[in-house]
N, C-alpha and C positions, 0 to 999 in steps of 0.2 A: 504494500500500500504506500503510495506516495504521501508526502506530508503537505500541509497547507498552512500558509501564514494568514492569520485572521486580522480583522480590522483593528485589533488592539495593538498592532505593530506600531512602535514609536520611531521607526526608521533610525535605529541606533547604529546600524552598519556593522554589527558584530557577526551576524550569521553568514553573510555572503562570502567572506574570505575563508570560512571554515568548511564550506561545501567542497568535497573532493571531486564531485561530478560537475561542478559549475552549473548546478541546477537553479541557483538563486540569483535573481537579478532585480533591479529596481523596476517596479511597475509604474502605473500612472500616479498613484498616491503612496503606496506602500510596497515593500518587497514582495515578490511572488516566487513560487517554486514551480518549475517546469516538471510536470508529473512524468514526462517521458525520459527525464534525466535523473530523477530522484530515486535512489535505491535505499533510502533511510540509512545510508552509509554501510549497507551490507557489502562485504568484501573489503572495506576500508577500515572500519571501526566497529566496536561492539555496540555503540549507541549512536543515534543520530547527533552529529556534532552541533547542528544548528539549534536543536532542542536543548543541548547541554549549555550553550552559551547565552541563550535568549533570556534577558532580564525580566521580561514580562509574561513569560510562559504562554506565548500566542501561536505555537506551532503544533497543532494536533495532527492526527492521521486524517487524510482526505478520504471520506467515505465514497467519493465518486471514482476512486482509483484503488480499489481493493486488490491486492496482489499477495499471493503466498510467498513465503521466504524463498522458495525455489525460483520463483519468477523474478524476485528482486536480485538474486544472485546471477541469474541468466542475463538480466539487464546490465549488471555490473561487468560481467564478462564481455558483453557486446560493447559497452561504452569504453572499456579499457583495451579493446582490440584483441582480446584473447579468444574470440570466437568470430568466425567470418560471417 
């Protein structure tokens, strides 16, 4: 499941550089997460790094992009070029 940044985001800029998949970028008003790049840090870290550093706890799982752990790992392999 990809993560989602909610309207509580204060644009503190700490999440974007922590994302190993470059899935976080500035949206029109707040930061956004690209669900096609977000692996919840599977393959990189034990915990989603954006969630770990967020000072306002505004990054829940995105219910519109439910993915099992295996799918997140497959996405990680694809994004890192380990699978053609």
